[in-house]
C-alpha positions, 0 to 999 in steps of 0.5 A: 500499499502507497500512501499519498500526499494527500494521505499525509496532508488528513492525517495533518489536518486532524492533527490540526483539529487537535492543536497538535501543531507539532505533528501537522508540521510534520505531516505536512512536510512529508505530504509536501515530498511525497506531493513533489516525487506525484506524477497526479497531484492528490493534493494542492500545494498551496493547501499544504503549504497554509497548513503549514504557515499557519502550524509554525505560527503556532509553534512560535507562538508558544515559544516566544510566549512568557508563561 
């Protein structure tokens, strides 16, 4: 069984729903790598980058917000 970029994207979207931004980043990066290797794209690069940017922003906010 082959995991597509869309499969990785879907897992990342689920992680986003749980506010698990660290894993969103990992899954979206994997989706991006797989997307670039696919002949027929299963998800848009823009969609992946949108979630990736949002997750990166949220991770950075956690790191720079004083406790």
